[in-house]
N, C-alpha and C positions, 0 to 999 in steps of 0.2 A: 277830361274828355278822352284822353288816350286810353284810360282804363275801360271806358265804355266800348271803344272799338275792339279792344282785346276780348272783352266779354262777348260781344256780338260775333266776332270771328270764331270763337270756340263753340258758341251755341250753333252757329251755322255749320261748322265743321262736324259737330256731333250729330246733328239732325239731317244732314244731307245724305241721301241714299247713295250707296256705292254700287256701281254696276261693274262686275268683272266680266270680261268677254271670254266665253268658253271657246274651245277649239271648234265646236260645231258652228259657232256664230262667225268665225273668221271666213272671209271670202277665199275662194280658190283664186289666189292672186295671179297665178300664171294665166288662167282663163280670163280673168278680169283685164289684165294687161293686154291680152290678145284682142279682146272685144273693144276696149276703149282707147288703147294707145298704139298698138302695133301698126295701124294704118300710116301713122306719121313718124313713129320712132322705132329704130332697130337698135340692137345691142352695140354694134361696132361700125355702123356706117350711117351717114346722113341720108335721110329720105326727105319727107316734107318738113320734118322737124329735126332737131339735133339728135345725134346718136347718144345712147345711154352713157357710154363711156366718156362722153365729153360734157355731161351735165354736172352741175354743182355737187360736191360731196357733203354739203350741209343740208341736213334734213329739213331745217326750217325754211330754206330757200325752195326746196322741192315741194314742201307742203303748200307754201304760198302760191307757187306756180299752178299746182293742181287745183287748189281752192279757188283762186281768183282768175286763173288763166294768164296767158302771157303771149304777147304778139298776136298771132292768128290762132293760138290754142284757146279753146273755149274753157270757161270756168266750170268746175265740177261741183261747186258748192250747191247743195240742194239736189244734185243728181246722184251723188254717191253718199254713202254714210260716212261718218267720221272714221269708223274702223276700216272701211275700204280705202279711204284716202290715206290713212296712216300706213296701211299695209302696202299700198302702191309706192309710197315714199321709201319704205324699207326694201321693197323689191328692187327699186331703182338703185339704191345704195348697194345692195348685195350683188347686183349685176354690172357694176362699173369696172 
């Protein structure tokens, strides 16, 4: 049975299309942050939400908050692309 799972894994891996994100597809993250986040979040001071420099420094925690929402923050799953969400998390980490 274990051999069947390995075979299925490698077949799936081989036939799954890979999509590389080009620079043209990446969002202007500063503008996206300004549009979606800056009303509630500032770099170094608390506004409606926490300041960026007080947020978690773990990307998975930031991603979860962006995707599912947290407290009064809305969820952005389905509203932003995966690339946009990932770029926002990187932006937050880079600006801490």
